[in-house]
C-alpha positions as CSV (number, residue, x, y, z in Angstrom):
1,M,7.2,-14.2,5.4
2,A,10.1,-11.9,6.3
3,V,9.3,-8.7,7.9
4,P,10.9,-5.7,6.2
5,K,13.1,-3.4,8.3
6,I,12.1,0.2,8.3
7,V,14.6,2.9,9.2
8,V,13.1,6.3,10.1
9,Q,15.2,9.4,10.6
10,I,13.5,11.6,13.2
11,P,13.9,15.3,12.8
12,E,15.3,17.2,15.7
13,G,12.5,18.4,18.0
14,V,10.1,15.6,17.1
15,R,9.4,13.2,19.9
16,K,10.4,9.6,19.1
17,E,7.1,8.4,20.8
18,F,5.1,10.5,18.3
19,V,6.8,8.9,15.3
20,E,6.5,5.4,16.7
21,L,2.7,5.9,17.2
22,Q,2.3,7.2,13.7
23,V,4.2,4.2,12.2
24,K,2.2,1.8,14.3
25,R,-1.1,3.4,13.1
26,A,0.1,3.3,9.5
27,I,0.9,-0.4,9.8
28,E,-2.5,-1.1,11.4
29,A,-4.3,0.8,8.6
30,E,-2.4,-1.1,5.9
31,R,-3.2,-4.5,7.5
32,A,-6.9,-3.5,7.7
33,R,-6.8,-2.4,4.0
34,I,-5.3,-5.7,3.0
35,E,-7.8,-7.7,5.0
36,F,-10.6,-5.7,3.4
37,I,-9.3,-6.4,-0.1
38,E,-8.8,-10.1,0.7
39,D,-12.4,-10.3,2.0
40,I,-13.8,-8.7,-1.1
41,A,-11.7,-11.0,-3.3
42,R,-13.1,-14.0,-1.5
43,R,-16.7,-12.8,-1.7
44,L,-16.4,-12.1,-5.4
45,G,-14.5,-15.3,-6.2
46,I,-11.5,-13.4,-7.6
47,D,-8.6,-15.7,-8.2
48,E,-4.9,-15.1,-8.9
49,K,-5.5,-14.8,-12.7
50,D,-8.1,-12.1,-12.1
51,I,-5.8,-10.2,-9.8
52,E,-3.0,-10.3,-12.3
53,A,-5.3,-8.9,-15.0
54,I,-6.5,-6.1,-12.6
55,E,-2.9,-5.2,-11.7
56,K,-2.0,-5.1,-15.4
57,A,-4.9,-2.8,-16.1
58,R,-4.0,-0.6,-13.1
59,D,-0.4,-0.3,-14.2
60,E,-1.4,0.7,-17.8
61,A,-3.8,3.3,-16.5
62,W,-1.2,4.7,-14.1
63,Q,1.3,5.0,-17.0
64,E,-1.2,7.0,-19.0
65,F,-2.1,9.2,-16.1
66,K,1.6,9.9,-15.4
67,K,2.0,10.9,-19.1
68,E,-0.9,13.3,-18.8
69,L,0.6,14.8,-15.7
70,G,4.0,15.1,-17.4
71,L,5.7,12.9,-14.9
72,E,7.5,10.8,-17.4
């Protein structure tokens, strides 16, 4: 799996170490979230077909929500 490259422009006056720490924490949080979701999927016996159906329903709901908010 290829690791994406992230380019961050650091505003003047912001310490590079602060930004690096924030990015590291965000990556760790995302990994933990993915592990949590994968664990739940295993426990519930959710397969790829179920995931595709869930994603389709989520996308449809999001489209409706965006319309309600006037974002489209």
